[in-house]
Each structure stands twice: as structure tokens, then as C-alpha cells.
C-alpha positions in Angstrom: 14.8 11.2 9.9 15.5 14.9 11.0 19.0 14.8 9.4 17.3 13.5 6.2 14.8 16.4 6.0 17.5 19.0 6.9 19.8 17.9 4.0 16.9 17.6 1.7 15.7 21.1 2.7 18.9 22.9 1.9 19.5 21.0 -1.4 16.1 21.5 -2.7 15.6 25.2 -1.7 18.8 25.9 -3.4 17.8 24.3 -6.6 14.4 26.1 -6.3 16.3 29.4 -6.0 18.6 29.1 -8.9 16.2 27.5 -11.4 13.8 29.5 -13.6 10.2 29.3 -13.0 7.2 29.5 -15.4 4.7 32.5 -15.2 2.9 32.2 -12.1 -0.8 32.0 -12.5 -2.8 29.9 -10.0 -2.7 30.1 -6.2 -5.5 27.7 -5.4 -7.1 24.8 -7.3 -10.0 22.9 -5.6 -11.7 19.8 -6.9 -14.9 19.1 -4.9 -16.6 15.9 -5.7 -20.1 16.3 -4.1 -21.8 13.1 -5.0 -20.6 9.6 -6.3 -23.0 6.7 -7.3 -23.0 4.0 -6.2 -20.5 4.5 -3.4 -22.5 7.2 -1.6 -25.5 4.9 -1.5 -24.7 1.3 -1.6 -21.8 1.1 1.0 -22.5 0.1 4.7 -21.8 3.9 5.4 -22.7 6.9 3.2 -19.5 9.0 2.8 -17.1 9.2 1.2 -16.0 7.2 -1.9 -12.3 6.7 -2.6 -12.2 9.5 -5.2 -13.9 11.8 -2.7 -11.4 11.0 -0.1 -8.5 11.8 -2.5 -9.9 15.1 -3.7 -11.2 16.4 -0.3 -7.8 15.8 1.3 -6.1 17.3 -1.6 -8.4 20.4 -1.3 -7.3 20.8 2.3 -3.6 20.5 1.4 -4.4 23.1 -1.4 -5.8 25.5 1.3 -2.7 24.9 3.6 -0.1 25.6 0.9 -2.1 28.6 -0.2 -1.9 30.0 3.3 1.9 29.1 3.6 2.5 30.8 0.2 0.7 34.0 1.2 2.4 34.1 4.7 5.8 33.8 3.1 5.3 36.4 0.6 3.9 38.7 3.4 7.0 38.2 5.5 9.7 38.4 2.9 8.5 40.4 -0.1 8.2 44.1 -0.1 5.9 45.0 -3.0 7.4 48.4 -3.4 10.8 47.2 -4.2 12.3 44.5 -6.4 12.9 41.3 -4.4 16.5 40.4 -3.8 17.9 36.9 -4.5 18.7 36.6 -0.8 15.1 37.4 0.3 13.9 35.1 -2.5 16.1 32.4 -1.0 14.8 33.0 2.6 11.2 33.0 1.3 11.5 29.9 -0.6 13.3 28.2 2.5 10.6 29.3 4.8 7.8 28.1 2.5 9.5 24.7 2.1 10.2 24.2 5.8 6.6 25.0 6.7 5.2 23.0 4.0 7.4 20.0 5.0 6.4 20.4 8.5 2.7 20.7 7.6 3.0 17.6 5.4 4.4 15.5 8.3 2.5 16.9 11.3 -0.5 18.5 9.7 -1.4 15.2 7.9 -2.1 13.6 11.2 -4.9 16.0 12.0 -8.4 14.5 12.4 -9.7 16.2 9.4 -9.7 15.5 5.6 -5.8 15.3 5.2 -3.3 12.5 4.9 -4.0 10.1 7.7 -7.8 10.5 7.4 -7.6 9.7 3.7 -5.3 6.8 4.2 -7.9 5.3 6.5 -10.8 6.1 4.1 -9.0 4.2 1.4 -8.9 1.1 3.8 -12.6 1.7 4.6 -13.7 2.1 1.0 -12.2 -1.1 -0.1 -13.7 -2.9 3.0 -17.1 -1.3 2.3 -17.2 -2.8 -1.2 -17.1 -6.2 0.5 -20.0 -5.2 2.8 -17.7 -4.7 5.8 -18.8 -1.6 7.8 -16.1 0.4 9.7 -15.2 3.7 11.2 -12.3 6.1 10.6 -10.1 6.4 13.7 -8.7 9.6 12.6 -11.9 11.8 12.4 -12.8 14.7 14.7 -16.1 13.2 15.5 -14.9 9.7 16.3 -11.3 9.5 17.7 -7.7 10.5 16.9 -5.4 7.5 16.5 -5.0 6.5 12.9 -7.0 3.3 13.0 -9.9 1.7 11.1 -12.1 0.1 13.7 -15.8 -1.1 14.3 -15.0 -4.5 12.6 -15.5 -7.9 14.3 -13.1 -10.8 14.1 -16.0 -12.7 12.5 -16.3 -10.2 9.7 -12.6 -10.5 9.0 -12.7 -14.4 9.1 -15.6 -14.4 6.5 -13.9 -11.9 4.3 -10.6 -13.8 4.1 -12.5 -17.1 3.3 -14.9 -15.5 0.8 -12.9 -12.8 -0.9 -9.2 -12.9 -0.1 -8.2 -10.5 -3.0 -10.5 -7.8 -1.5 -9.0 -8.2 2.0 -5.5 -8.0 0.6 -6.5 -4.9 -1.4 -7.8 -3.3 1.8 -4.5 -3.9 3.5 -2.5 -1.9 0.9 -5.1 0.7 0.0 -3.8 2.9 2.7 -0.4 3.4 1.3 -1.8 3.5 -2.2 -3.5 6.7 -1.1 -0.2 8.5 -0.6 1.3 7.3 -3.8 -1.9 8.0 -5.7 -2.1 11.5 -4.4 1.5 12.1 -5.5 0.4 10.9 -9.0 -2.4 13.3 -9.3 -0.4 16.3 -7.8 2.6 15.6 -10.0 0.4 15.5 -13.2 -2.1 18.3 -12.4 0.5 20.7 -11.2 2.5 20.0 -14.4 -0.3 21.2 -16.5 -1.0 24.3 -14.3 1.4 27.2 -13.3 1.4 27.3 -9.6 2.3 30.1 -7.2 3.6 27.4 -4.7 4.1 23.7 -5.9 3.6 21.2 -3.3 7.2 19.7 -3.7 7.7 19.0 0.0 4.4 17.1 0.2 5.6 14.9 -2.7 8.8 14.3 -0.8 7.0 13.5 2.5 4.6 11.1 0.9 7.3 9.2 -0.9 9.1 9.0 2.3 6.1 7.9 4.2 5.5 4.8 2.0 9.2 3.8 2.1 9.3 4.3 6.0 6.2 2.2 6.3 8.0 -0.7 4.5 11.1 0.0 6.5 9.1 -0.4 9.7 7.3 -3.4 8.4 10.6 -5.3 7.5 12.1 -4.6 11.0 12.0 -6.2 14.4 10.0 -3.2 15.6 6.9 -5.0 14.3 7.5 -7.7 16.8 8.0 -5.3 19.6 4.7 -3.4 18.7 2.9 -6.7 18.5 3.7 -7.4 22.1 3.6 -3.8 23.5 0.5 -2.4 21.7 -2.2 -4.8 23.1 -1.6 -3.3 26.6 -3.1 0.0 25.2 -5.7 -1.5 22.9 -9.4 -2.2 23.9 -10.2 -5.7 25.1 -13.2 -5.7 22.7 -12.1 -6.6 19.2 -14.6 -4.2 17.6 -12.7 -1.3 19.0 -9.2 -2.4 17.8 -7.6 -1.5 14.5 -8.5 -4.1 11.9 -5.1 -4.7 10.4 -2.4 -3.5 12.9 0.7 -3.1 10.7 -0.8 -3.0 7.2 2.1 -4.5 5.3 3.0 -7.3 7.4 -0.8 -8.3 7.6 -0.8 -8.0 3.7 2.2 -10.3 3.4 1.1 -12.9 6.0 -2.4 -13.4 4.5 -1.0 -13.4 0.8 1.5 -16.1 1.8 -1.0 -18.0 3.8 -4.1 -17.9 1.8 -5.8 -21.1 3.2 -5.1 -20.2 6.9 -8.3 -18.9 8.6 -8.0 -15.4 9.9 -8.7 -16.4 13.4 -5.7 -18.9 13.2 -3.5 -15.9 14.5 -2.3 -15.7 18.0 -4.9 -15.0 20.7 -5.2 -11.4 22.0 -3.5 -11.2 25.4 -5.8 -10.5 28.2 -8.9 -10.0 26.1 -11.2 -11.5 23.5 -10.4 -12.7 19.9 -7.2 -12.7 18.0 -4.1 -10.4 18.1 -4.6 -8.8 14.7 -1.0 -7.5 14.6 1.6 -9.5 12.7 5.4 -9.2 13.3 8.0 -9.6 10.8 9.2 -12.8 12.5 5.7 -14.3 12.1 6.3 -14.3 8.3 7.7 -17.2 6.4 11.3 -16.7 5.0 9.8 -16.3 1.5 7.3 -13.8 2.7 10.1 -11.8 4.4 12.2 -11.8 1.3 9.2 -10.6 -0.7 8.5 -7.6 1.8 12.1 -6.7 1.8 12.0 -6.5 -2.0 8.9 -4.3 -1.9 10.7 -2.0 0.5 13.5 -1.4 -2.1 11.1 -1.1 -4.9 9.2 1.6 -3.0 12.3 3.8 -3.4 11.1 4.3 -7.0 8.5 6.8 -5.7 11.5 9.2 -5.1 12.3 9.1 -8.9 10.1 12.2 -9.5 11.7 15.5 -10.7 8.8 17.3 -9.1 10.3 16.3 -5.7 13.4 18.3 -6.7 11.5 21.4 -7.9 11.6 20.3 -11.6 7.9 20.6 -12.2 8.1 20.9 -16.0 11.0 20.4 -18.5 10.6 22.8 -21.4 11.7 21.9 -24.9 10.1 24.7 -26.8 7.4 27.3 -26.2 4.9 24.8 -27.5 6.3 21.6 -26.0 7.1 20.6 -22.3 7.1 17.4 -20.4 8.0 15.7 -17.2 8.6 12.0 -16.3 8.4 10.1 -13.1 8.3 6.5 -11.6 5.8 5.1 -9.3 5.5 1.9 -7.1 2.3 0.7 -5.5 1.6 -2.6 -3.6 -1.5 -4.2 -4.8 -3.6 -7.3 -4.0 -1.7 -9.5 -6.4 1.7 -8.1 -5.8 2.8 -4.6 -7.2 2.4 -2.1 -10.0 5.6 -0.5 -11.2 4.8 2.4 -13.6 6.2 5.3 -15.5 4.2 8.4 -16.1 4.9 11.0 -18.9 2.7 14.1 -18.8 3.1 16.1 -21.9 2.0 19.8 -22.8 1.9 20.4 -26.6 0.4 23.7 -27.6 -3.2 23.6 -26.1 -3.2 19.8 -25.4 -2.5 18.3 -22.0 -1.5 14.8 -22.7 -0.7 11.9 -20.4 1.1 8.5 -21.2 1.5 5.8 -18.5 3.1 2.5 -18.8 2.5 -0.3 -16.2 4.2 -3.4 -15.2 2.0 -5.7 -13.0 3.8 -8.4 -11.0 2.7 -11.2 -8.9 4.7 -14.1 -7.3 6.2 -15.3 -10.6 4.7 -13.6 -13.5 4.3 -10.1 -15.0 1.6 -8.3 -16.9 1.5 -5.0 -18.7 -0.8 -2.0 -19.0 -1.1 1.2 -21.0 -2.7 4.6 -19.9 -3.6 7.4 -22.3 -5.2 10.7 -21.2 -6.2 14.1 -22.4 -7.0 16.9 -19.8 -8.6 20.3 -19.9 -9.6 20.1 -23.6 -11.9 22.9 -24.5 -14.5 22.3 -27.2 -15.9 25.9 -27.0 -16.5 28.7 -24.6 -17.5 27.2 -21.2 -17.4 23.4 -22.2 -14.4 21.1 -21.7 -13.5 17.5 -21.2 -11.0 15.3 -19.4 -10.7 11.7 -20.7 -8.4 8.8 -19.6 -8.3 5.3 -21.0 -6.5 2.3 -19.5 -5.9 -1.3 -20.9 -4.3 -4.0 -19.0 -3.2 -7.6 -18.8 -2.9 -8.3 -15.0 -2.3 -11.4 -12.9 -5.6 -12.7 -11.4 -4.0 -13.1 -8.0 -0.7 -13.4 -6.2 -0.6 -17.3 -6.7 -2.6 -17.6 -9.9 -0.3 -16.9 -12.8 -3.2 -16.6 -15.4 -3.9 -13.1 -16.7 -7.1 -11.1 -17.0 -7.3 -8.7 -19.9 -9.4 -5.5 -19.2 -9.5 -1.8 -19.1 -11.1 1.4 -17.8 -12.5 4.6 -19.2 -12.8 7.8 -17.3 -14.5 10.9 -18.7 -15.3 14.3 -17.2 -17.5 16.8 -18.9 -17.0 20.3 -17.5 -19.0 23.6 -17.8 -17.2 26.8 -16.8 -19.2 29.6 -15.4 -17.6 32.9 -14.5 -13.8 33.1 -14.1 -13.2 30.9 -11.2 -15.9 28.0 -11.2 -16.6 24.8 -13.2 -19.3 22.2 -12.7 -18.7 18.8 -13.9 -20.3 15.4 -14.6 -17.9 12.5 -14.2 -18.3 8.9 -15.5 -15.9 5.9 -14.9 -16.4 2.3 -16.1 -13.8 -0.4 -15.5 -13.8 -4.1 -16.3 -12.6 -6.8 -13.8 -9.2 -5.9 -12.5 -7.3 -3.3 -10.4 -7.2 0.4 -11.0 -5.5 2.9 -8.8 -8.1 5.2 -7.0 -10.9 2.8 -7.6 -11.9 0.4 -4.8 -13.7 -2.2 -7.0 -11.9 -5.4 -8.3 -15.1 -6.4 -10.3 -16.9 -4.7 -13.3 -18.2 -1.4 -12.2 -19.5 2.0 -13.3 -19.3 5.2 -11.2 -21.2 8.4 -11.9 -20.2 11.6 -10.0 -21.0 15.2 -9.7 -18.7 18.1 -8.5 -17.4 21.5 -8.6 -13.9 23.0 -9.5 -12.6 26.3 -8.3 -9.5 28.2 -9.3 -8.0 31.2 -7.7 -5.7 33.2 -9.9 -2.8 35.5 -8.8 
């Protein structure tokens, strides 16, 4: 792992130093969703919704990378003289190294960052099914990267009554890292940044791949044996899933097995919620290994390699990146094409949805930061899809979603916005509902210019 990061550091910093950059404008961009209905009211707990978890964590990453940017410039740049190529290289290397270190180790802090939001994605999908839980990576709870507070009986009931929602909850965690990369890659394409979060994009892609690598190894069997010695004897205080991806594959390939048919928890009550790779059937193992290979698609992103924008003319630029997400029915493999044409920020997304034997397709079209007149703007994104109903059901469900954000700018730095999302039955990244649903939100945007 260290060798991987070291090699990546030198290659990427060199590319950054020799490549041209756009005019630097924005040091800090914050999106603060203050309220979302119905999630902030109807869930067994009050805060946050899935979108709030995404944006609050991204805000904390923004603040961290802003600080790294300012620190690097203070150390390596003398504003009285022109910066040399050598000092620029050292400055970029410093920022990248610190950014990569923060992406890995800072993400584990018990505040709204990576691991916290990963757990909130689990909690949000569980909450939709009426299952209460607590975040085990929160400063006011505990610091161990778990979702706890759930009884075995609640999990038995959820699997028997709503298997798809349980399967969604398992993979919602790693969906967070991929979804965050999607939002960063698209939004930072549209905006000139003083420091792009390339190292965070690299780490998140690696995190998802490494989780699949762990889940397809014998280490899962070792952890299943060793971990119970350090876990609470009361099921309520234990992590609800153990290894997310092996639990996902196990319940997906054994839909009719009751949740409590798993092994007994050693020297305690209830079941051992951890599933080892050897507990999976041969078909389930092959499936999970295939998903590990597909997760490498998340590295097919030019922004990871400092190519944040490909310029064709002064009026036209684009980027293109691939994305893999595990979902409750199998996976979503997609390609995103953000385009900047004159004053228009456009987005095209193509989706390939796969279950055990069949494939469905989807189309995503977006327009961002379109200004009607002074102070009023809009973001809008539409999705249509033809998705598998479940992992084993090869019938398709046709549906779609519409997301619209009306923004009002006041002053140079602030925007207030009203956000509305409607989706039909089906799965949509960043949305915890699988049924028809409408979400209404209020929030603030803040931009700090260099």
C-alpha cells in the first residue's frame, strides 16, 4: 500500500507540474443543506439525510484542502518574487502528500468526513425501513467505524419483509465514496479551483477496490473468528453488518435463509453477523471476485491524474470518467461526460444496470449553474432508467427522477437555495429510497475566491 501511494505521488505530482492549469479562481466551495423533508422528520432519528451526509462531509474536506493549499503556498511561495519551477514542484508535492495523508487518516476522524458519512449512508437506508441505529464514528458516540444499536430481531424482520432495502443498506457505505468522487469530479470540472482534490479521488477509488480485495480474501474468515473476542456480548452494541460486501453477497445469494440462520455468536447472545468469504457459495464467490475487478473502473478518471478539464476551444471543454457502484440488484456501471460550452455547464451520464443475468440501461442529463438574471440561477438533472427489479428477478422497472435546485445569490459569496427531488420506483445514487419519493430541501452555498 505504501509503495502504491509513493509511486502514485511522484507520477501525479510530475504531471501536475508540467501541465498547464486554468485561471485559478475559487479557494473554497461549501454546500450546506440545512433541512430536508421528509428525512429530517420521518426517520427513526432526526439528522442527517443521505444528501446532507454527502455535502457536510464534502464541506469538511473542502476546509481541509483549503488549509493545505494555504499552508503550501505560505511555505513555498514568496510573493515578492516569481515562483521557480523547482519551488512549484515542491509546493505541489507537499500539497499532494498532505492531501493524500489527510484523505486516508483524516477520513477516520469521528467528525463529518469519510468514515462518518460512509456509516451515515448505511443508517439512512436502514432508517427508510424504520430501523433505528447509531453512528459508531461520531465524537459523541464512539470511534470504531460501525453502525450499531440494532437488534438481531430487527435484522431478521428486515430481511424477511424487505430484502432489497437490506441489501441496499449493505452497499450504501461504499456507494458513498464513489458518489462523493462523482460529485467532486463534476463540480470541480465546472469551477476553477486553487487546489483540486485529486488525491481524495485517488484514495476513494482505492478504498472501494481495497474493500472488495479484503472481502474476497481469507482475511474475512480470520476476522470472523478473531473479531468476536473484542465485540460486545450484547448484539445491540455490535456492528450490524460486519464486512459489508460479504454480508451483501451472502444475503443476495441466500434470499430465503432467515437472518438468524447464521452461525451463533461465540460466548455471547445472538448470531455472528460477520460473514467470511468461505461462507459464500461458489457462485457468490465468483460474483464477488467479478465485482472486485469491476471496481477498478473507478480509477478510470482523468481527474485522478490531474486532468481536471480537457480544453477543445475557449468556448468548449469536457472531461469523461467511468464509475462502478454495487447496488441492491447487482451493479451500476456508468460513464459521465461533463461539458462546458460557453456559459452552459452540461452533464451526460450513461448507465448500465446489471443483476444476476440481465442488464438494463439509463440516461442522465443535467444543467448546472444556469443564471436567469442577476441573483437567480438553477441546477436541474433528469434521469430515466430501465432497471432490474432485483438480483434474481429479471423483469425490468421503467422509471426516472428529476432534481431541481433554485438558487438566489446575495452578495459576492453567498447563495440560498430551495431543492426539490422526485423519483419513481427504483434506485438512484445518493437517494436512500427504493419506492416513489419526493424530497424538499433548503440550504446555503458559500464560495471564497482567490
